[in-house]
Residue frames as qw, qx, qy, qz and C-alpha x, y, z in Angstrom:
[[0.008, -0.891, -0.454, 0.003, -0.01, 0.01, 0.02],
 [0.398, 0.339, 0.002, 0.853, 1.23, 3.48, -0.88],
 [0.167, -0.594, -0.439, 0.653, 0.84, 6.35, 1.58],
 [0.280, 0.769, 0.418, 0.393, -1.06, 9.25, -0.01],
 [0.338, 0.055, -0.169, 0.924, 0.74, 12.61, 0.26],
 [0.033, 0.570, 0.504, -0.649, -1.25, 15.29, 2.07],
 [0.293, 0.577, -0.034, -0.762, -3.75, 17.00, -0.25],
 [0.074, 0.214, -0.830, -0.509, -3.51, 14.35, -2.95],
 [0.159, 0.334, 0.923, -0.105, -6.68, 12.52, -2.09],
 [0.275, 0.660, 0.292, -0.634, -8.78, 15.66, -2.78],
 [0.257, 0.529, -0.503, -0.633, -7.41, 15.87, -6.31],
 [0.007, -0.032, 0.980, 0.195, -7.95, 12.14, -6.86],
 [0.224, 0.497, 0.767, -0.338, -11.59, 12.36, -5.75],
 [0.298, 0.679, 0.021, -0.670, -12.24, 15.43, -7.93],
 [0.179, 0.411, -0.727, -0.521, -10.71, 13.71, -10.93],
 [0.105, 0.136, 0.985, -0.008, -12.66, 10.55, -10.29],
 [0.286, 0.621, 0.572, -0.453, -15.97, 12.45, -10.13],
 [0.232, 0.652, -0.271, -0.669, -14.99, 14.53, -13.19],
 [0.175, 0.315, -0.826, -0.434, -14.26, 11.46, -15.30],
 [0.063, -0.164, -0.984, 0.015, -16.84, 8.99, -13.91],
 [0.397, -0.471, -0.344, -0.708, -19.74, 11.26, -13.01],
 [0.592, -0.506, 0.191, -0.597, -21.95, 10.79, -9.98],
 [0.643, 0.088, -0.745, 0.156, -20.67, 8.10, -7.53],
 [0.695, -0.692, -0.086, -0.177, -21.17, 7.04, -3.95],
 [0.255, -0.814, 0.515, -0.078, -18.21, 7.02, -1.50],
 [0.791, -0.184, 0.581, 0.057, -17.64, 3.31, -1.78],
 [0.762, 0.569, 0.265, 0.157, -17.64, 3.52, -5.55],
 [0.166, 0.941, -0.272, 0.117, -15.13, 6.39, -5.45],
 [0.494, -0.620, 0.609, -0.016, -12.77, 4.40, -3.18],
 [0.836, 0.089, 0.531, 0.109, -13.03, 1.26, -5.31],
 [0.614, 0.773, 0.088, 0.132, -12.40, 3.27, -8.55],
 [0.028, -0.899, 0.428, -0.087, -9.28, 4.92, -7.07],
 [0.653, -0.386, 0.651, 0.035, -7.99, 1.52, -5.99],
 [0.813, 0.403, 0.409, 0.100, -8.69, 0.09, -9.48],
 [0.439, 0.884, -0.087, 0.136, -6.96, 2.95, -11.31],
 [0.207, -0.809, 0.543, -0.095, -3.99, 2.72, -8.96],
 [0.733, 0.240, -0.635, -0.055, -3.75, -0.98, -9.76],
 [0.804, -0.482, -0.348, 0.010, -4.36, -1.72, -6.08],
 [0.488, 0.265, -0.375, 0.742, -1.39, 0.43, -4.96],
 [0.242, -0.303, 0.268, -0.882, -3.94, 2.45, -2.91],
 [0.360, -0.392, -0.846, 0.041, -6.17, 0.91, -0.27],
 [0.169, -0.362, 0.080, -0.913, -8.71, 3.42, 0.95],
 [0.185, -0.334, -0.859, 0.341, -10.58, 2.86, 4.17],
 [0.124, -0.799, -0.541, -0.233, -13.85, 4.55, 5.09],
 [0.464, -0.763, -0.155, 0.423, -11.95, 6.59, 7.62],
 [0.397, -0.233, 0.343, 0.819, -9.90, 8.02, 4.80],
 [0.125, 0.344, 0.621, 0.693, -12.38, 8.69, 1.99],
 [0.167, -0.774, -0.600, -0.115, -15.36, 10.07, 3.91],
 [0.324, -0.718, -0.130, 0.602, -13.52, 12.92, 5.70],
 [0.267, -0.128, 0.463, 0.835, -12.19, 13.93, 2.30],
 [0.003, -0.524, -0.711, -0.468, -15.73, 13.92, 0.86],
 [0.257, -0.829, -0.438, 0.234, -17.00, 16.07, 3.74],
 [0.363, -0.522, 0.140, 0.759, -14.04, 18.50, 3.28],
 [0.187, 0.101, 0.605, 0.768, -14.68, 18.79, -0.48],
 [0.107, -0.685, -0.679, -0.241, -18.37, 19.31, 0.10],
 [0.323, -0.779, -0.281, 0.458, -17.69, 22.07, 2.67],
 [0.281, -0.382, 0.315, 0.822, -15.45, 23.81, 0.16],
 [0.537, 0.617, 0.146, -0.557, -18.24, 23.71, -2.45],
 [0.095, 0.492, -0.735, -0.457, -16.19, 21.52, -4.82],
 [0.212, -0.136, -0.936, -0.245, -18.64, 18.61, -4.71],
 [0.583, -0.207, 0.096, -0.780, -22.33, 18.19, -3.93],
 [0.006, 0.030, -0.990, 0.136, -24.11, 15.23, -2.34],
 [0.650, -0.065, -0.041, -0.756, -27.57, 13.75, -2.58],
 [0.521, -0.121, 0.807, -0.250, -29.18, 10.59, -1.33],
 [0.673, 0.304, -0.412, -0.534, -30.12, 7.83, -3.74],
 [0.940, -0.124, 0.289, -0.133, -30.20, 4.05, -4.14],
 [0.174, -0.572, 0.741, 0.304, -27.05, 2.11, -4.88],
 [0.488, 0.255, -0.701, -0.453, -26.86, -0.69, -7.47],
 [0.306, -0.115, -0.936, 0.129, -27.81, -3.19, -4.73],
 [0.366, -0.641, -0.493, -0.460, -30.85, -1.11, -3.73],
 [0.534, -0.495, -0.432, 0.532, -29.33, 0.37, -0.57],
 [0.024, -0.991, -0.133, -0.015, -29.60, 4.00, 0.49],
 [0.712, -0.119, 0.069, 0.689, -26.33, 5.82, -0.32],
 [0.009, 0.887, 0.019, -0.461, -25.02, 9.32, -0.62],
 [0.724, 0.417, 0.327, 0.442, -23.94, 10.15, -4.18],
 [0.279, -0.711, 0.090, 0.639, -21.40, 12.83, -4.93],
 [0.590, 0.668, 0.303, 0.337, -20.90, 15.01, -8.02],
 [0.464, -0.142, 0.027, 0.874, -18.27, 17.59, -8.89],
 [0.132, 0.872, 0.337, -0.329, -19.44, 21.22, -9.07],
 [0.494, 0.813, 0.019, 0.309, -18.37, 23.96, -11.51],
 [0.217, -0.885, 0.378, -0.166, -16.14, 25.36, -8.75],
 [0.805, -0.327, 0.489, 0.082, -14.70, 21.85, -8.24],
 [0.803, 0.462, 0.238, 0.293, -13.89, 21.54, -11.91],
 [0.209, 0.915, -0.186, 0.292, -12.09, 24.90, -11.80],
 [0.512, -0.712, 0.471, -0.094, -10.16, 23.76, -8.69],
 [0.908, 0.019, 0.388, 0.154, -9.31, 20.49, -10.38],
 [0.621, 0.718, 0.022, 0.313, -7.80, 22.42, -13.32],
 [0.101, -0.891, 0.359, -0.259, -5.69, 24.50, -10.91],
 [0.722, -0.474, 0.500, -0.063, -4.54, 21.44, -8.95],
 [0.904, 0.294, 0.253, 0.182, -3.78, 19.48, -12.13],
 [0.433, 0.826, -0.170, 0.320, -1.55, 22.27, -13.43],
 [0.318, -0.788, 0.475, -0.230, 0.28, 22.40, -10.13],
 [0.860, -0.214, 0.463, 0.006, 0.77, 18.65, -10.06],
 [0.807, 0.541, 0.096, 0.218, 2.04, 18.65, -13.63],
 [0.165, 0.864, -0.357, 0.313, 4.70, 21.26, -12.72],
 [0.560, -0.594, 0.540, -0.205, 5.67, 19.30, -9.60],
 [0.932, 0.080, 0.352, 0.038, 5.80, 15.98, -11.45],
 [0.651, 0.702, -0.090, 0.274, 7.97, 17.49, -14.20],
 [0.089, -0.833, 0.453, -0.306, 10.29, 18.99, -11.60],
 [0.764, -0.380, 0.505, -0.127, 10.56, 15.69, -9.70],
 [0.918, 0.331, 0.188, 0.113, 11.26, 13.78, -12.93],
 [0.442, 0.798, -0.257, 0.320, 14.07, 16.17, -13.86],
 [0.327, -0.737, 0.507, -0.304, 15.57, 16.04, -10.35],
 [0.868, -0.186, 0.450, -0.094, 15.41, 12.26, -10.15],
 [0.837, 0.518, 0.029, 0.173, 16.83, 11.85, -13.65],
 [0.236, 0.834, -0.371, 0.333, 19.74, 14.08, -12.67],
 [0.529, -0.619, 0.525, -0.248, 20.51, 11.92, -9.69],
 [0.984, 0.133, 0.116, -0.015, 21.17, 8.80, -11.76]]
């Protein structure tokens, strides 16, 4: 399992909702694990505080609905503000990733 750097989970959740559309918390966690090829293992104690934080910031919204197995679940969607924040965060990560790649390549 890989530790998630501080602030990274928010970007992952925003991207997941942006690309997949409306999902419940369990679905978001499973999708992130799937995309990470199981490098990430997200517990409820990890994903739900992030969802609350994103909702408080106005980057996602939530509404109750029925899951695929007919259980009541809270479904999350990215907002316009969330999409704008995702674009900002993505640009910052691209700069950081490029910088890290250059630094690591130089250490070989």
